[in-house]
C-alpha positions in Angstrom: -21.4 4.9 -4.8 -22.2 1.5 -6.1 -23.5 -1.0 -3.5 -20.4 -3.1 -3.8 -18.0 -0.2 -3.3 -20.1 1.1 -0.4 -19.9 -2.3 1.2 -16.1 -2.3 1.0 -16.0 1.2 2.6 -18.3 0.0 5.4 -16.1 -3.1 5.9 -13.0 -0.9 6.1 -14.6 1.1 9.0 -14.5 -2.0 11.2 -10.9 -2.9 10.5 -8.3 -3.2 13.3 -5.5 -0.6 12.7 -2.7 -2.9 13.8 -2.0 -4.6 10.4 1.6 -4.5 9.4 1.7 -3.1 5.9 5.3 -4.2 5.4 4.5 -7.9 5.6 0.9 -8.1 4.7 -0.8 -7.8 1.3 -3.3 -5.1 1.9 -5.7 -2.9 -0.1 -7.0 0.4 1.3 -9.9 2.5 -0.1 -8.6 6.1 0.2 -11.9 7.9 0.6 -10.3 11.1 1.9 -8.5 11.6 -1.4 -10.2 13.3 -4.3 -9.4 13.7 -8.0 -9.5 16.8 -10.2 -9.4 16.2 -14.0 -7.9 18.7 -16.5 -8.8 18.2 -20.1 -8.8 20.2 -23.3 -6.2 21.0 -26.1 -4.4 23.6 -23.9 -4.4 21.5 -20.7 -0.7 20.6 -20.8 0.5 24.2 -21.5 -2.0 25.5 -18.9 -0.6 23.3 -16.1 3.1 23.8 -17.3 2.6 27.6 -16.7 1.1 27.2 -13.3 2.7 24.3 -11.4 6.1 24.0 -9.6 7.2 20.9 -11.5 8.0 20.3 -15.2 4.7 18.9 -16.6 6.2 18.6 -20.1 8.4 15.7 -18.9 5.4 13.5 -18.0 4.6 10.5 -20.2 1.2 8.9 -20.3 0.4 7.0 -17.1 3.4 8.6 -15.4 2.9 10.6 -12.1 4.7 13.5 -10.5 4.7 15.3 -7.2 3.6 18.8 -7.8 2.6 22.1 -6.2 0.6 25.2 -7.0 1.8 28.5 -5.4 0.3 32.0 -5.0 2.2 35.0 -6.3 4.2 35.2 -3.0 5.6 31.7 -3.4 3.3 30.1 -0.8 1.8 26.7 -1.6 -2.0 26.7 -2.2 -2.0 22.9 -2.8 0.3 19.9 -3.1 -0.8 16.9 -5.1 0.2 13.9 -7.3 -0.2 14.8 -11.0 -1.0 11.9 -13.3 -0.9 12.2 -17.1 -3.6 10.2 -18.8 -4.4 9.6 -22.5 -7.0 12.3 -22.6 -5.6 14.8 -20.0 -4.3 15.0 -16.5 -5.6 14.0 -13.0 -4.7 15.7 -9.8 -4.9 13.6 -6.6 -5.1 15.5 -3.4 -7.1 15.7 -0.1 -10.8 15.8 -1.0 -11.4 18.8 1.2 -9.0 20.8 -1.1 -10.6 19.8 -4.5 -13.2 22.6 -4.7 -10.8 25.2 -3.5 -8.1 24.2 -6.0 -10.6 23.9 -8.8 -11.9 27.4 -8.2 -8.4 28.9 -8.0 -7.1 27.2 -11.1 -10.2 28.2 -13.0 -9.3 31.8 -12.6 -6.3 31.3 -14.9 -8.3 29.6 -17.8 -9.3 32.8 -19.5 -9.6 31.9 -23.3 -7.7 28.7 -23.0 -9.3 25.4 -24.2 -9.2 23.9 -20.7 -11.9 22.1 -18.6 -11.3 21.5 -14.9 -13.7 18.9 -13.4 -14.0 17.4 -9.9 -14.4 13.7 -10.7 -14.1 12.5 -7.1 -17.6 11.1 -7.3 -16.7 8.9 -10.2 -12.9 8.1 -9.8 -11.8 6.5 -6.5 -8.4 6.2 -5.0 -7.1 3.0 -3.5 -3.8 1.9 -1.9 -2.1 -1.5 -2.6 0.8 -2.7 -0.5 1.9 -5.9 -2.3 3.2 -7.0 -5.6 0.5 -8.6 -7.8 2.1 -11.6 -9.4 -0.6 -11.9 -12.1 0.5 -8.6 -13.8 3.6 -6.7 -14.6 3.7 -3.6 -12.3 6.1 -0.7 -12.5 9.2 -0.8 -10.4 10.3 2.9 -10.7 9.1 5.7 -8.5 5.9 7.4 -9.8 5.8 5.2 -12.9 2.3 3.8 -13.7 0.7 1.0 -15.7 -3.0 0.7 -16.7 -4.7 -2.7 -16.5 -8.4 -3.3 -17.1 -9.3 0.3 -16.4 -7.2 0.7 -13.3 -3.9 2.6 -13.2 -1.3 1.4 -10.7 1.3 4.0 -9.8 4.5 2.9 -8.0 4.5 5.2 -5.0 8.0 4.8 -3.6 11.1 2.9 -4.6 11.7 1.1 -1.3 8.6 -1.0 -1.0 5.9 -2.4 -3.3 3.3 0.4 -2.6 0.9 1.4 -5.3 -1.6 4.2 -5.6 -4.5 3.1 -7.8 -7.2 5.1 -9.6 -10.3 3.8 -11.3 -14.0 3.9 -11.4 -15.9 2.6 -8.4 -17.1 -0.4 -10.4 -13.6 -1.4 -11.6 -12.2 -0.9 -8.1 -14.8 -3.1 -6.5 -14.4 -5.8 -9.1 -10.6 -5.8 -8.6 -10.9 -6.1 -4.8 -13.4 -8.9 -5.1 -11.0 -10.8 -7.4 -8.2 -10.8 -4.8 -7.7 -14.1 -2.9 -9.4 -13.6 0.5 -6.9 -16.0 2.3 -3.9 -13.8 1.4 -5.2 -10.3 1.2 -6.5 -8.0 3.9 -8.3 -4.7 4.0 -6.5 -1.9 5.9 -7.5 1.5 7.1 -6.8 4.8 5.3 -5.0 5.9 8.4 -2.4 3.3 7.8 -1.7 4.7 4.3 -1.5 8.2 5.7 1.0 6.9 8.3 3.1 5.4 5.5 3.1 8.8 3.7 4.3 10.6 6.8 7.1 8.0 7.3 8.2 8.8 3.7 8.1 12.6 4.3 5.3 13.4 1.9 3.5 16.6 2.8 -0.1 17.6 2.3 -1.8 21.0 2.2 -5.2 21.4 3.8 -7.6 24.3 4.0 -6.1 25.3 7.3 -2.5 25.5 5.8 -3.1 26.7 2.3 -0.7 29.6 1.4 1.1 29.1 4.7 4.3 27.3 3.6 6.8 27.8 0.8 7.9 24.7 -1.2 11.3 24.7 0.7 9.5 24.7 4.1 7.9 21.4 3.1 11.1 20.0 1.5 9.2 19.9 -1.8 12.4 20.9 -3.6 14.2 18.0 -2.1 11.7 15.2 -2.9 11.1 15.9 -6.5 8.3 18.4 -6.4 10.0 21.5 -7.9 11.8 22.0 -11.1 14.3 24.8 -11.4 14.8 24.3 -15.1 11.3 25.1 -16.4 9.7 28.4 -17.2 7.8 30.8 -15.0 4.8 30.0 -12.8 3.1 31.9 -10.0 5.7 32.5 -7.2 8.5 31.1 -9.3 10.8 34.1 -8.8 10.6 33.9 -5.0 11.1 30.1 -5.0 14.0 30.3 -7.3 15.6 33.2 -5.5 15.6 31.3 -2.3 17.1 28.3 -4.0 19.9 30.1 -5.8 20.6 33.1 -3.6 19.4 32.2 -0.1 18.9 29.5 2.4 15.6 28.2 3.8 14.8 29.3 7.3 12.6 26.3 7.8 12.6 22.7 6.7 10.3 19.7 7.3 11.0 17.0 9.8 9.4 13.7 10.9 8.6 13.5 14.6 6.5 11.7 17.1 4.5 12.5 20.3 2.9 10.4 22.9 -0.8 11.4 22.9 -4.3 10.2 22.2 -5.6 13.2 20.4 -4.5 14.2 16.9 -3.0 17.7 16.5 -4.5 19.7 13.7 -2.7 20.8 10.5 -1.3 24.3 11.0 -1.2 24.1 14.7 1.8 25.9 16.3 4.8 24.1 17.8 6.4 26.0 20.6 9.6 26.0 22.7 9.8 26.0 26.4 9.6 29.8 26.6 6.5 29.8 24.4 8.2 31.0 21.2 6.8 29.6 18.0 9.3 27.0 16.6 7.2 25.9 13.6 3.9 24.3 12.6 2.3 20.9 12.1 2.0 19.9 8.5 0.1 16.6 9.0 -0.4 14.0 11.7 -1.7 10.5 12.1 -1.8 7.7 14.7 1.0 5.2 14.7 -0.6 3.3 17.5 -3.1 4.1 20.3 -0.7 6.3 22.2 1.8 7.4 19.6 1.2 10.0 16.8 3.5 10.5 13.9 4.0 14.1 12.7 5.4 16.1 9.8 6.6 19.5 11.2 7.8 22.5 9.4 10.4 23.9 11.8 12.7 26.9 12.0 16.2 25.5 11.6 17.4 27.6 14.5 15.0 25.7 16.8 16.0 22.2 16.0 17.9 21.6 19.3 15.6 23.1 22.0 12.8 21.0 23.4 9.6 21.7 21.6 6.0 21.1 22.4 2.4 20.7 21.0 -0.2 22.6 23.1 2.7 23.9 25.2 2.7 20.6 27.2 3.2 17.6 25.0 6.9 17.1 24.2 7.9 16.3 20.6 10.6 13.8 19.7 12.1 15.1 16.5 14.0 12.5 14.4 17.2 13.2 12.4 16.9 15.5 9.4 14.8 13.9 6.6 16.5 15.8 3.9 19.9 16.5 2.3 21.1 19.8 0.8 
Protein backbone atom coordinates (compact mmCIF):
# COMPACT_ATOMS: atom_id res chain seq x y z
CA UNK A 1 0.00 0.00 0.00
CA UNK A 2 0.97 3.62 -0.35
CA UNK A 3 1.81 5.41 2.90
CA UNK A 4 -1.29 7.60 2.64
CA UNK A 5 -3.69 4.69 2.12
CA UNK A 6 -1.99 2.73 4.90
CA UNK A 7 -2.45 5.71 7.20
CA UNK A 8 -6.17 5.74 6.42
CA UNK A 9 -6.43 2.00 7.17
CA UNK A 10 -4.64 2.52 10.48
CA UNK A 11 -6.94 5.42 11.33
CA UNK A 12 -9.97 3.26 10.58
CA UNK A 13 -8.79 0.67 13.13
CA UNK A 14 -9.23 3.22 15.92
CA UNK A 15 -12.76 4.29 14.97
CA UNK A 16 -15.73 3.99 17.32
CA UNK A 17 -18.31 1.65 15.77
CA UNK A 18 -21.32 3.68 16.91
CA UNK A 19 -21.51 6.11 13.95
CA UNK A 20 -24.98 6.29 12.42
CA UNK A 21 -24.48 5.77 8.70
CA UNK A 22 -28.02 6.96 7.97
CA UNK A 23 -27.36 10.51 9.17
CA UNK A 24 -23.60 10.88 8.82
CA UNK A 25 -21.45 11.41 5.73
CA UNK A 26 -18.99 8.53 6.05
CA UNK A 27 -16.28 6.80 4.05
CA UNK A 28 -15.15 3.26 4.79
CA UNK A 29 -12.10 1.48 3.36
CA UNK A 30 -13.38 -2.05 2.66
CA UNK A 31 -10.16 -3.95 3.16
CA UNK A 32 -11.83 -7.36 3.42
CA UNK A 33 -13.09 -7.11 -0.16
CA UNK A 34 -10.96 -8.14 -3.11
CA UNK A 35 -11.22 -7.66 -6.86
CA UNK A 36 -10.75 -10.12 -9.72
CA UNK A 37 -10.36 -8.71 -13.21
CA UNK A 38 -11.43 -10.50 -16.40
CA UNK A 39 -10.01 -9.18 -19.67
CA UNK A 40 -9.53 -10.46 -23.21
CA UNK A 41 -11.59 -10.55 -26.39
CA UNK A 42 -13.67 -13.50 -25.16
CA UNK A 43 -14.22 -12.17 -21.63
CA UNK A 44 -17.89 -11.27 -22.00
CA UNK A 45 -18.85 -14.54 -23.64
CA UNK A 46 -16.77 -16.45 -21.09
CA UNK A 47 -18.65 -14.91 -18.16
CA UNK A 48 -22.03 -15.13 -19.89
CA UNK A 49 -21.57 -18.90 -20.20
CA UNK A 50 -20.61 -19.36 -16.53
CA UNK A 51 -22.57 -16.94 -14.33
CA UNK A 52 -26.14 -16.96 -13.02
CA UNK A 53 -27.04 -13.50 -14.30
CA UNK A 54 -27.26 -12.07 -17.82
CA UNK A 55 -23.85 -10.48 -18.39
CA UNK A 56 -24.83 -9.32 -21.87
CA UNK A 57 -27.23 -6.78 -20.37
CA UNK A 58 -24.47 -4.82 -18.63
CA UNK A 59 -23.36 -1.45 -19.92
CA UNK A 60 -19.96 0.08 -19.15
CA UNK A 61 -19.73 1.14 -15.48
CA UNK A 62 -22.92 -0.75 -14.64
CA UNK A 63 -22.89 -3.41 -11.90
CA UNK A 64 -24.84 -6.59 -11.31
CA UNK A 65 -25.29 -9.07 -8.47
CA UNK A 66 -24.08 -12.42 -9.72
CA UNK A 67 -23.20 -15.96 -8.76
CA UNK A 68 -21.13 -18.88 -9.99
CA UNK A 69 -22.45 -22.41 -9.38
CA UNK A 70 -21.02 -25.88 -9.60
CA UNK A 71 -22.65 -28.52 -11.77
CA UNK A 72 -25.07 -29.42 -8.96
CA UNK A 73 -26.43 -25.87 -8.78
CA UNK A 74 -24.59 -25.00 -5.56
CA UNK A 75 -23.03 -21.56 -5.30
CA UNK A 76 -19.24 -21.47 -5.37
CA UNK A 77 -19.21 -17.66 -5.09
CA UNK A 78 -21.45 -14.59 -4.97
CA UNK A 79 -20.11 -11.22 -6.08
CA UNK A 80 -20.79 -7.83 -7.60
CA UNK A 81 -19.86 -7.86 -11.29
CA UNK A 82 -18.85 -4.50 -12.77
CA UNK A 83 -18.40 -3.89 -16.48
CA UNK A 84 -15.50 -1.59 -17.34
CA UNK A 85 -14.16 -0.21 -20.64
CA UNK A 86 -11.51 -2.91 -20.91
CA UNK A 87 -13.22 -5.87 -19.24
CA UNK A 88 -15.00 -6.84 -16.03
CA UNK A 89 -14.28 -6.64 -12.31
CA UNK A 90 -15.65 -9.06 -9.70
CA UNK A 91 -15.94 -7.71 -6.14
CA UNK A 92 -16.11 -10.37 -3.44
CA UNK A 93 -14.57 -11.32 -0.07
CA UNK A 94 -10.80 -11.25 -0.43
CA UNK A 95 -10.55 -14.73 1.10
CA UNK A 96 -12.48 -16.07 -1.91
CA UNK A 97 -10.42 -14.41 -4.67
CA UNK A 98 -7.77 -17.09 -5.15
CA UNK A 99 -10.34 -19.89 -4.93
CA UNK A 100 -12.61 -18.30 -7.53
CA UNK A 101 -9.71 -17.36 -9.80
CA UNK A 102 -8.51 -20.98 -9.80
CA UNK A 103 -11.98 -22.40 -10.46
CA UNK A 104 -12.84 -19.98 -13.26
CA UNK A 105 -9.44 -20.58 -14.89
CA UNK A 106 -10.41 -24.23 -15.40
CA UNK A 107 -12.96 -23.06 -18.00
CA UNK A 108 -10.68 -20.84 -20.08
CA UNK A 109 -9.32 -23.61 -22.37
CA UNK A 110 -8.48 -21.87 -25.68
CA UNK A 111 -10.50 -18.71 -25.00
CA UNK A 112 -8.81 -15.33 -25.12
CA UNK A 113 -9.43 -14.63 -21.43
CA UNK A 114 -7.13 -13.43 -18.65
CA UNK A 115 -8.25 -13.63 -15.01
CA UNK A 116 -6.15 -11.53 -12.62
CA UNK A 117 -6.35 -10.90 -8.90
CA UNK A 118 -5.91 -7.11 -8.70
CA UNK A 119 -6.77 -6.79 -5.01
CA UNK A 120 -3.32 -5.35 -4.34
CA UNK A 121 -3.81 -2.53 -6.84
CA UNK A 122 -7.57 -1.84 -6.77
CA UNK A 123 -9.14 -0.97 -3.43
CA UNK A 124 -12.80 -0.94 -2.42
CA UNK A 125 -14.39 1.84 -0.42
CA UNK A 126 -17.88 2.59 0.86
CA UNK A 127 -19.45 6.06 0.75
CA UNK A 128 -22.68 6.82 2.62
CA UNK A 129 -23.60 10.32 1.52
CA UNK A 130 -24.33 12.22 -1.66
CA UNK A 131 -21.44 14.23 -3.03
CA UNK A 132 -22.80 17.59 -4.07
CA UNK A 133 -19.77 18.36 -6.22
CA UNK A 134 -20.53 15.65 -8.79
CA UNK A 135 -23.48 13.95 -10.45
CA UNK A 136 -23.80 10.48 -8.95
CA UNK A 137 -26.13 7.73 -10.18
CA UNK A 138 -29.53 7.36 -8.56
CA UNK A 139 -30.54 3.89 -9.83
CA UNK A 140 -29.62 0.57 -8.25
CA UNK A 141 -26.22 -0.78 -9.43
CA UNK A 142 -25.67 2.08 -11.86
CA UNK A 143 -22.19 3.58 -11.82
CA UNK A 144 -20.32 6.66 -12.88
CA UNK A 145 -16.56 7.18 -13.16
CA UNK A 146 -14.92 10.39 -12.00
CA UNK A 147 -11.19 11.05 -11.83
CA UNK A 148 -10.32 7.36 -11.93
CA UNK A 149 -12.88 6.28 -9.28
CA UNK A 150 -16.08 4.43 -10.14
CA UNK A 151 -19.04 5.17 -7.85
CA UNK A 152 -21.72 2.45 -7.93
CA UNK A 153 -25.15 3.11 -6.39
CA UNK A 154 -25.57 0.21 -4.02
CA UNK A 155 -29.26 0.32 -3.10
CA UNK A 156 -32.14 2.54 -4.13
CA UNK A 157 -33.34 3.48 -0.65
CA UNK A 158 -30.30 5.39 0.65
CA UNK A 159 -27.27 7.20 -0.88
CA UNK A 160 -24.82 4.33 -0.43
CA UNK A 161 -22.04 3.88 -2.98
CA UNK A 162 -19.44 1.18 -3.56
CA UNK A 163 -16.27 2.74 -4.98
CA UNK A 164 -13.36 1.13 -6.82
CA UNK A 165 -10.07 2.80 -7.63
CA UNK A 166 -6.32 2.61 -7.24
CA UNK A 167 -4.93 3.15 -3.76
CA UNK A 168 -3.49 6.53 -4.78
CA UNK A 169 -6.80 7.79 -6.22
CA UNK A 170 -8.74 6.60 -3.17
CA UNK A 171 -6.35 8.28 -0.75
CA UNK A 172 -6.43 11.54 -2.72
CA UNK A 173 -10.23 11.49 -2.81
CA UNK A 174 -10.53 10.90 0.94
CA UNK A 175 -8.03 13.65 1.70
CA UNK A 176 -10.13 16.07 -0.42
CA UNK A 177 -13.26 15.56 1.70
CA UNK A 178 -14.11 18.32 4.21
CA UNK A 179 -12.92 17.06 7.59
CA UNK A 180 -15.65 18.94 9.46
CA UNK A 181 -18.50 17.10 7.72
CA UNK A 182 -17.07 13.68 6.84
CA UNK A 183 -16.22 10.81 9.17
CA UNK A 184 -14.34 7.56 8.74
CA UNK A 185 -16.37 4.47 9.66
CA UNK A 186 -15.51 0.82 10.16
CA UNK A 187 -15.88 -1.93 7.60
CA UNK A 188 -18.10 -3.74 10.10
CA UNK A 189 -20.66 -0.98 9.67
CA UNK A 190 -20.75 -1.51 5.90
CA UNK A 191 -21.18 -5.26 6.44
CA UNK A 192 -24.01 -4.58 8.88
CA UNK A 193 -25.69 -2.44 6.24
CA UNK A 194 -25.39 -5.27 3.68
CA UNK A 195 -26.99 -7.70 6.12
CA UNK A 196 -29.90 -5.31 6.70
CA UNK A 197 -30.38 -5.23 2.92
CA UNK A 198 -30.39 -9.03 2.72
CA UNK A 199 -27.21 -9.27 0.64
CA UNK A 200 -25.58 -12.72 0.99
CA UNK A 201 -21.91 -13.64 0.75
CA UNK A 202 -20.11 -16.92 0.19
CA UNK A 203 -16.96 -17.73 2.17
CA UNK A 204 -14.56 -20.69 1.99
CA UNK A 205 -16.60 -22.39 4.74
CA UNK A 206 -19.84 -22.12 2.74
CA UNK A 207 -18.78 -22.52 -0.89
CA UNK A 208 -20.94 -25.09 -2.70
CA UNK A 209 -23.26 -25.30 0.32
CA UNK A 210 -26.26 -23.25 -0.86
CA UNK A 211 -28.36 -23.05 -4.01
CA UNK A 212 -29.20 -19.57 -5.34
CA UNK A 213 -32.76 -19.94 -4.05
CA UNK A 214 -31.56 -20.79 -0.55
CA UNK A 215 -29.86 -17.37 -0.45
CA UNK A 216 -32.75 -15.51 -2.17
CA UNK A 217 -30.41 -14.74 -5.06
CA UNK A 218 -33.28 -15.27 -7.49
CA UNK A 219 -35.41 -12.72 -5.62
CA UNK A 220 -32.85 -9.91 -5.34
CA UNK A 221 -31.73 -9.75 -8.96
CA UNK A 222 -28.86 -12.24 -8.96
CA UNK A 223 -30.31 -14.87 -11.33
CA UNK A 224 -31.62 -14.58 -14.88
CA UNK A 225 -34.04 -17.24 -16.09
CA UNK A 226 -33.99 -15.88 -19.65
CA UNK A 227 -30.32 -16.40 -20.52
CA UNK A 228 -28.57 -19.47 -21.83
CA UNK A 229 -26.94 -22.32 -20.00
CA UNK A 230 -24.34 -22.09 -17.24
CA UNK A 231 -23.04 -24.68 -14.75
CA UNK A 232 -25.94 -25.86 -12.59
CA UNK A 233 -28.50 -23.93 -14.67
CA UNK A 234 -30.76 -26.93 -15.26
CA UNK A 235 -31.12 -27.58 -11.54
CA UNK A 236 -31.65 -23.92 -10.67
CA UNK A 237 -34.25 -23.51 -13.44
CA UNK A 238 -36.05 -26.74 -12.57
CA UNK A 239 -36.50 -25.59 -8.99
CA UNK A 240 -37.79 -22.24 -10.23
CA UNK A 241 -40.32 -23.55 -12.73
CA UNK A 242 -41.29 -26.98 -11.39
CA UNK A 243 -40.57 -26.96 -7.68
CA UNK A 244 -40.52 -24.84 -4.57
CA UNK A 245 -37.45 -24.01 -2.48
CA UNK A 246 -37.21 -25.90 0.78
CA UNK A 247 -35.10 -23.08 2.26
CA UNK A 248 -35.02 -19.31 2.06
CA UNK A 249 -32.84 -16.63 3.60
CA UNK A 250 -33.98 -14.53 6.56
CA UNK A 251 -32.62 -11.60 8.54
CA UNK A 252 -32.30 -12.30 12.26
CA UNK A 253 -30.63 -11.16 15.49
CA UNK A 254 -29.12 -12.70 18.60
CA UNK A 255 -27.94 -11.28 21.89
CA UNK A 256 -24.32 -12.35 22.13
CA UNK A 257 -20.78 -11.02 22.28
CA UNK A 258 -19.12 -13.58 20.00
CA UNK A 259 -19.76 -13.74 16.26
CA UNK A 260 -21.06 -17.05 14.91
CA UNK A 261 -19.17 -18.36 11.90
CA UNK A 262 -20.47 -18.68 8.36
CA UNK A 263 -21.83 -22.16 7.78
CA UNK A 264 -22.53 -22.79 11.44
CA UNK A 265 -25.67 -24.84 12.14
CA UNK A 266 -28.88 -23.35 13.48
CA UNK A 267 -30.88 -25.86 15.53
CA UNK A 268 -34.34 -26.31 17.05
CA UNK A 269 -35.09 -27.11 20.68
CA UNK A 270 -34.80 -30.84 20.01
CA UNK A 271 -31.40 -30.41 18.35
CA UNK A 272 -32.61 -30.81 14.75
CA UNK A 273 -30.83 -28.73 12.12
CA UNK A 274 -33.09 -25.87 11.01
CA UNK A 275 -30.59 -24.16 8.73
CA UNK A 276 -27.21 -22.44 8.59
CA UNK A 277 -25.65 -19.05 9.15
CA UNK A 278 -24.83 -17.22 5.93
CA UNK A 279 -23.10 -14.20 7.45
CA UNK A 280 -23.03 -12.25 10.70
CA UNK A 281 -21.85 -8.91 12.07
CA UNK A 282 -22.13 -6.86 15.26
CA UNK A 283 -25.02 -4.40 15.43
CA UNK A 284 -23.83 -3.15 18.80
CA UNK A 285 -21.78 -4.57 21.66
CA UNK A 286 -24.40 -7.16 22.67
CA UNK A 287 -26.45 -7.56 19.48
CA UNK A 288 -25.43 -9.47 16.35
CA UNK A 289 -27.26 -9.31 13.04
CA UNK A 290 -27.50 -12.49 10.99
CA UNK A 291 -28.47 -13.78 7.60
CA UNK A 292 -29.81 -17.31 7.94
CA UNK A 293 -30.68 -19.91 5.33
CA UNK A 294 -33.58 -21.72 7.00
CA UNK A 295 -35.80 -24.64 6.20
CA UNK A 296 -39.22 -23.15 5.55
CA UNK A 297 -40.84 -25.81 7.73
CA UNK A 298 -38.79 -24.55 10.70
CA UNK A 299 -39.76 -20.88 10.61
CA UNK A 300 -42.10 -21.10 13.60
CA UNK A 301 -40.18 -23.21 16.19
CA UNK A 302 -37.69 -21.53 18.49
CA UNK A 303 -34.21 -21.83 17.00
CA UNK A 304 -30.75 -21.45 18.46
CA UNK A 305 -27.08 -20.90 17.74
CA UNK A 306 -24.74 -23.18 19.68
CA UNK A 307 -27.88 -24.90 21.03
CA UNK A 308 -28.21 -22.18 23.68
CA UNK A 309 -28.47 -18.68 22.16
CA UNK A 310 -32.03 -18.00 21.00
CA UNK A 311 -32.47 -16.37 17.60
CA UNK A 312 -35.02 -13.68 16.84
CA UNK A 313 -36.06 -14.17 13.21
CA UNK A 314 -37.68 -11.20 11.52
CA UNK A 315 -40.51 -11.34 9.00
CA UNK A 316 -39.73 -12.90 5.66
CA UNK A 317 -37.35 -10.73 3.66
CA UNK A 318 -38.57 -11.94 0.30
CA UNK A 319 -41.66 -12.20 -1.86
CA UNK A 320 -42.57 -14.97 -4.24
